[in-house]
N, C-alpha and C positions, 0 to 999 in steps of 0.2 A: 362343603358349601360351595356352590358355583359362583364364579366371579360375576358381578353385575357390571354392566357398562357404566362408565362415568357419565354423570349428567352433562348436558350440553353447557358450554360456556355462555354466559349472558353478556352480550357485547354492550358497551357503553354507548350513549347517544353519539351518533356521527362517526363511530369507529369503523362500521362495516364499509362505508365508502372509502375511508382512508386505507383500510387493510386491502380492499380490492384494488385500489390504485397502486399500492406497493407490489402486489402480486403481478400486476400488468406492466409495471415499470421496467424499462430497459436499463435505467441508470442506477437503480437502487442496489445496494450491496446484496450479494447472494444470501448471506446469513439472515439479513433482515427480511428478505422475501420469503425464505423458508419458514421463519417464525410467524410471519403474517399468514402463510398457508396453514400452518398448524392451528392457529387461533380460529381462522375461518372454518376449517373443517370441524374443529371442536364445537364451534357455535352451531354448525349444521347437524350436530348430534352423531357424528362419525365416531366410532370407538377408537380408543388410544392405539390399539394394535393396528387397526386399519390405517390410521393417520401415519403411524410410524412406517408402515409398508409403503404408503403413497409418497411420502417425502424423503424416504431413505434415511430415517433416523431411528434411534432406539426408542422403545416405549418409555424408558426413563426420561429421555430428552423431551418427548412430547408432554409428559406429565409436568416436568419442570417448567416448560414454557407456558403451559395452560395456567399453572399456579402463579407464575410471575405476572402474566397478563391480568389475572383476577385481582392480584394485590396492587399492581402499579399502573395498570392500563397501558396505553400506547408507549409511554415512557419506559415501561418494563421490557419492551422488545428491543430497545437499543443495547449496544454492547456496553458491558460494565468495564470499569477501569481494571487493568490487569495488575496483579501484585508483582512485587519485585523491586530491585534497586533501581532508582532513577538513573538515566544515562548521564555519564560524567563528561563525555565529549560532545560538544555542540556541533551538530552536523553542519550548521551554517558556517562555523569557523573552518571546517574542513573544505567546504565549497569555496569559501573566500581564498583559502590558501591555494586551491586548485586553479583559481582564476588568475593568480599571479604567475608569471612565467618562471620556469625553473632557471637556476643560475647558469650562465653561459659556460661555466667551467665543467658542467655536467655533459654538455654537448648533446642535449636531447631537445626535441621539439615540444614535448608534452610530458606531464607527470604520469608515472605508472603508480599503481597502488602501493607497491613496495617502496618505491623511491620517496613518495610523499609521506608514507607512514613513518619511514625512518627519520625524515626531516621533522615531523610533528611529534614524534615519540609516542605514536599509537600503533595499533595493529593494522595490518593490511586489510583485514576483514572489516574494521571500523571505517576505513576510507571507502571500501567497496560498498558498504551499507549506505554511507552518506551519498555517494554518487548515485546509487540506485534510487534512493529516496527523492533526489532532486532531478533524476533523469539525465545526469551528466555523463558524457562518453568522450573523455579526452582523446582516446585513441582513434576517433573517427576523423579522418582528414578533412572532410568537407565542412565540418562544424566546429573544429577546435584545433588550432595550431598556432604556435608562437614561432617567430623567425629566429633561427640561430645564426643567420648570416651576419658576420661582423660589419660588413659594409652597408647593410641596410637595403641592399638592392631588392631582396626578395621579402617583401612584407607579407606576413601571414602565409608564407609558403608559396606565394604567387609573385612572379616578377616578369619583367620583360627581358627575355634572354638575348634579344638583338643588341642590347647595349652592354650586356655583361661581359661579352667576349670579344671586344675590339682589339685588333692586333696592331 
């Protein structure tokens, strides 16, 4: 028996405009745009195999998103929560620790991932993930530096050298 093409998806009232807006959007997440394209193509009667070819997905993925839209509507196109153990380390706490200067005894101007990780008792990867999530780059001179100058002449790594070396 030959495979019959799947029937077109029937869009709910007002969804076509919203889906087309998502497809045209420059700020929407790529996964959401892809799902919107799948649903629009399915509504236009395009076969699952052709939709998969056009959007660069598997036929199984196309079928799954068609079904999910039919069951849940536009809400079904959003990302579902991911399974797994919840995070134990609060990224905000790592960032807060990053914003406090390292002890003078260390003789450094900023935290490194390994140095801060050893201080907090977490892995360096955890610190790196927190920094990435918040866009923090302590190693960038222009944006992030604490003074290690004991006299306080060089605040933030910038000082007036004319007064620092009087003879």
